[in-house]
N, C-alpha and C positions, 0 to 999 in steps of 0.2 A: 664466560657462561658455558656450562656443560649440560648435556641432556642425555637421558637414557634412550637407547634405541634397541629394537628387537626385530629380528627377521628369522623365520623358520626355527623358532625356539631358542635362538642365540641372542643373549642379552649383553650389551656393551655400553660404555660411556663414550661420548663423542663431544668434542668442543663445538659450539655453535658458530662455526665460521661461515663467512659469506660463500655462497655457491661459486662465485666467480674466482675465488682464491685457488691457486694451483696445488694446494696441499690438502690431504685428508688424513685424519688419524683417529685411532680408536684404542680404548683401554678395555680389555676383555674382563668378564666376570667368571665366577667359578662354576656356574650351572648353565647347562644347555636346556632351558625350558623346565617347566614344573615336573614333567615326567622323565626328563633327561638325566644322565649321569654327570659326574664332575667333568668339567671341560678343561682337563689338564692339558697344557701345551708344552710341557717340559719333557724332553726325551729321556732324561735321567730319572724322571719320577714316574714313569709308566711304561707299558708295553709299546714298542715302536709303532706297530701297526695301528694301535688305538690313538696314539698321540698324533700320528700323521693324518688319521681320519678326522680328528678334532681340529687340526690346523686347516684342513681342507674345508671343513664345515664352516669355520669362522670366515675364511676367504669368500666362500659362496654367499654367506649372509651379508657380507660387505659389498657384494657385487664385483669381487676381484678373483673369481674362480680361475681365470686364465693367467693371473699375474704370478710371477715367481716371488716366493717369500725367502728373504735372505736373513740369516741369523749367524751369530758367531759363538765361540766358546768363551763364555763370560768368566772372568777371573778376578773380579773386584779390583780392577786396576784403572788406568787412565788411557790406555791405548785406543786409538781411533782407527777403524777400518774404512777406507774409502772404497765404495762399490762403484767401479767403473765397468766398462765393457769387458776388459780383460779379467777383472776379479769375478765378474758374473759368470764368465765362461769357465774359469778355473774352479770356482767354488770357494767359499770362505768359512764354511761351517766349523772347520777345525782351527780357525785362526783365533788366537787368544786376544780378546779385545772387549771393551765395555761400551763402545759407541760405534755407530755406523753412520755414514753420510753418503749421499748420492745426489747427482743431478740428472739421473736417468728417469724419465717418466715411466710410470707403470711398473716400477720395481718396488715391492713392499719390503720395508725394513722392519725387523722385530727384535725386541729385547724381552727376556723373561724376567718376571718379578713375583715376589711373594713377601712383601713388606718394603723392599727397596724402592726408591723413588724413580719412576720413569719420567724422562724429560724429552720432549719433542722440540727441536729447533728448526726453524724454517725461514726462508727469505723469499721475497716476491720477484725481484728482478736483479740478478738472475734467480730462477727458481731452483732452490736447493733445499733438501730436507735431511735431518739427522735425528736419530733416536739414541738416547743415553741411558745407561743403567747406573744409577747413582745411589749406592748403599753407603753405609758409614765409611768403609775403607775407600771406596771410589770418591766420596766427598772429601775425605782427608787428602787424597792424592790430586784432587782438582780435576776430575774427569770432565765436568762441563766446561772448564776453562780450556782443556785440551781440545774439546770439540769446537769451541769458538776459534781457537788458534788454527785448527785445520780448515775451518770455513774461510778464514782470512787468507791463509797461505795457499790453499789449493784452488779457491774459487774467487779470491779477491774481494771477499765480503767484509765490510766494516761492521763492527759489533752493533752500530746503530741501525743496521739493516735487518738485524735478526729479531725474530719473534720467538717466544718460549712458552710452552704449555707443560705444566707440571701435573702429573696424574696422581692417582691414589697411592698412598704409602703409609707406613706406620707413623702415627703421630706422636708428639711429645707426651701425650696422655698415657702412652703405653711403651715408649721406648726409653727405658731406664738403663743406664750404663754405669760401670764402675770407673774408678780413677784410672785404671790401666788403659781403658778405651778412650778416655778424655785426654790423656797426656799428650798424644801426638798433635792434637788441635791446640793445646796450650803453647806448645813449642813454636807454633806458626804465628803467634802474636795475640794481641788482645781481642781480635775479632771473634774468637770462640765464645766470648760472653754473650754475643748477640743471638746464639742459637743453642746454648746450654743453660739449663736452670737447675740449681741444686734442689733436690727433693728430699734428701735425708743425708746423714753423714756418709760420705764416701760414695754417694749415688747421685747421678745427674741425668736429667731428662733431655734428650736431644731432639731438636726440631729439624728434620731433614729438609723440609720445604724452605724454612728460613735460611738454612745454611747454603743451599744451592741458589736461592734467590739472591743472597748476598754475593756469592761468587759471580753470578750473571751480571749483577750491577757493577761489581768491581771490574768485570771484563768488558764493560761498556755498553751492555744491553739496556736500553731505556726502561724505566720502571713501567711505563705505559704499555710496553711490549710483552710484559710477563703476566700470564694467567696461571693461577694455582687452584686446583680442585679442592684441596684441604679436606680429604675424606680418608679417615684412618682405616687401614686394612684390618687391624686387630679388632677395633670396635665394630667393624662391619664384616665379620667373618661370614655372614649370610651371603655376601656377594663376592668376597675376595679371598684368595688363598693367603695364609699368614704363617710364615715359618716361626715367628715368635710364639704364636698361639698353638700351632699344630706340630712343630718340630719336623723331623724328617719325613713325616707322613704328608706334609703339605705338598700340594701340586703347584703348578706355576701358571700364572696368567701371563698376558703379553701386551705390551704397548706396540702398536703398529702404525706406520706412517708411510705415505706414498704420494708421489707427485702425480697429479692427474694427467692423463693422456690428452693431448690437444684435440 
């Protein structure tokens, strides 16, 4: 279950998790209030001062004004950035990666999205959280599987301990691809048929949520630990940025996750 939340004109979606859980996450929308401007959070899509002000506004609305926000240089790959004390001091904004993971309380992780699927992974004991940027190319490369492998290798987490939250993304209703885009998935085996549907000659509709849910299940995450929002960003441009609908003019929203301070 997910719910809409708003504070100081900032509107976001948040999973309805128990207050006692150690993690909190949010999926931002495109507008900051009825009279506000676009809430673009991507530095490459706007003026730096305006974007930084937007990011600070979101953190204030979430009650995280004093928390550091950690992002990376997203490259549609499968690399995972582990945010420990050393990485936090050094800074990772220029690090090419598409997933971040941390066990540090009070450190906000963020990935930018405008149709790509944001995935939040977390565990309870030990408390660890990850955010993943899973577009078509990242899904092809298995970025969520890389995140699961990092959770296991660095933090000793079995996949059965992991919970997953899948946020808003372009749906199969609007994500039509040609044979060239489908071919890499075909080469990986018959599983591709579970998240592609032929819609016309040489054209296929891709279901990013189904594809990443399948990878999570293949990686060992229990079905009961996976929640998906199933809200198409193209159909709901009123609320979300969409590269497919708006092209290069599209801003960027953000999926954010943080471990609560004790």
